C-alpha positions in Angstrom: 25.5 -57.2 43.0 26.4 -60.7 44.2 30.0 -61.2 45.4 31.9 -63.2 42.8 34.2 -66.1 43.8 37.9 -65.4 43.5 38.2 -67.2 40.1 35.2 -65.5 38.6 36.4 -62.1 40.0 39.7 -62.7 38.3 37.9 -63.0 34.9 35.6 -60.0 35.7 38.7 -57.9 36.6 40.5 -59.0 33.5 37.6 -58.2 31.2 37.4 -54.8 32.8 41.1 -54.2 32.4 41.0 -55.1 28.8 38.3 -52.5 28.3 35.3 -54.9 27.8 32.0 -54.1 29.5 30.9 -57.7 30.0 29.5 -59.0 33.2 30.4 -62.3 34.8 27.3 -64.0 36.2 27.8 -66.7 38.8 24.9 -69.1 39.1 23.7 -71.2 42.0 23.4 -74.0 39.5 26.1 -75.7 37.4 27.2 -74.4 34.1 29.9 -77.1 33.9 28.5 -78.7 30.7 27.7 -76.9 27.5 24.0 -77.8 27.9 23.8 -76.6 31.5 25.5 -73.4 30.4 23.0 -72.9 27.5 20.1 -73.6 29.9 21.4 -71.0 32.4 22.1 -68.4 29.6 18.9 -69.1 27.8 20.7 -69.5 24.4 21.3 -72.2 21.8 23.8 -74.9 22.6 25.9 -73.7 19.7 26.4 -70.3 21.4 28.4 -71.9 24.2 32.2 -71.6 24.1 33.8 -74.8 25.2 37.4 -74.3 26.2 39.3 -77.5 25.5 42.9 -78.0 26.3 45.0 -80.4 24.3 48.7 -81.3 24.6 51.2 -81.8 21.8 52.5 -85.4 22.1 56.0 -84.5 21.0 56.5 -80.9 22.2 54.3 -81.0 25.2 52.9 -77.6 24.2 49.4 -76.6 25.3 46.8 -76.0 22.7 43.5 -74.3 23.4 40.5 -75.1 21.2 37.5 -72.8 21.6 34.6 -74.8 20.1 30.9 -74.4 19.9 28.9 -76.3 22.5 27.1 -78.2 19.7 30.3 -79.6 18.1 32.8 -82.4 18.8 36.4 -81.5 18.1 38.2 -83.5 15.4 41.5 -84.2 17.1 43.1 -85.3 13.9 42.3 -82.0 12.3 43.6 -80.0 15.2 46.8 -82.2 15.1 47.3 -81.0 11.5 46.9 -77.4 12.5 49.3 -77.9 15.4 51.8 -79.8 13.3 52.0 -82.8 15.6 49.8 -85.4 17.2 47.8 -84.2 20.2 46.0 -85.7 23.1 43.4 -84.4 25.5 45.1 -82.9 28.5 44.5 -84.3 32.0 43.1 -82.3 34.8 46.4 -81.5 36.4 47.9 -80.2 33.1 44.7 -78.1 32.5 45.1 -76.6 36.0 48.8 -75.9 35.5 48.5 -74.2 32.1 45.2 -72.3 32.7 45.0 -71.8 36.5 41.4 -73.1 36.3 39.7 -76.4 36.9 38.0 -78.4 34.0 34.4 -77.3 33.8 35.2 -73.6 34.4 38.1 -72.9 32.0 37.5 -69.4 30.5 38.9 -68.5 27.0 41.2 -65.8 28.6 43.3 -65.3 31.8 45.4 -68.4 31.6 48.7 -68.9 33.4 50.5 -69.7 30.1 50.0 -68.4 26.5 48.6 -71.1 24.3 48.3 -71.8 20.6 44.6 -71.1 20.1 42.0 -72.3 17.6 38.6 -70.8 17.3 35.6 -72.7 15.9 34.3 -71.0 12.7 30.8 -72.0 13.6 30.7 -69.1 16.1 30.6 -66.7 13.2 26.9 -67.4 12.7 26.1 -65.9 16.1 26.1 -62.2 17.1 26.7 -63.2 20.8 28.1 -66.2 22.5 28.6 -67.3 26.2 31.8 -68.5 27.8 32.9 -69.9 31.1 34.3 -67.4 33.6 36.6 -69.4 35.9 34.3 -71.6 37.9 31.8 -74.4 37.0 29.0 -71.9 37.8 30.1 -68.7 36.1 29.6 -67.5 32.6 29.7 -64.3 30.6 28.1 -63.1 27.4 30.3 -61.6 24.8 30.2 -60.5 21.1 31.5 -63.2 18.8 34.1 -60.9 17.2 35.5 -60.0 20.6 36.4 -63.6 21.4 38.9 -63.5 18.5 40.3 -60.2 19.6 40.7 -61.4 23.2 42.3 -64.7 22.4 44.2 -64.1 19.2 42.7 -67.5 18.1 42.9 -68.6 14.6 39.4 -69.2 13.1 39.3 -72.7 11.7 37.0 -75.7 11.2 37.3 -77.8 14.3 34.8 -80.5 13.7 
């Protein structure tokens, strides 16, 4: 087995500690974009979990939106769920609240607990793929387990 980078190993160890038998795969090529991740995983674009971080404009709270790789998030809709206007978080904020750089943010293992919304479009798939801590690492998981892992509220995000 290939040695995982520290960030990818952190996610692998977390998956194991949570009792999941999922394997983090670190590729030589990028999985930074949803399309790159789908190409590496050999799946549909819609099966890729994009972990997007937003920030409440009033409260400053962090909001995690786990959306299908095929979708664009409707920020106005997420603002309604969050109860305040939101903005896309900058790279420093993302690194602070998650512990990971943009392009490799996993759905779990963050520095801070976040209000989390899960794209209802994932429900059409048995399995999906998520980032695993680096712009080259992903893991496959059952769709239902993503909700269990994150406690995310299943909503329409587009």
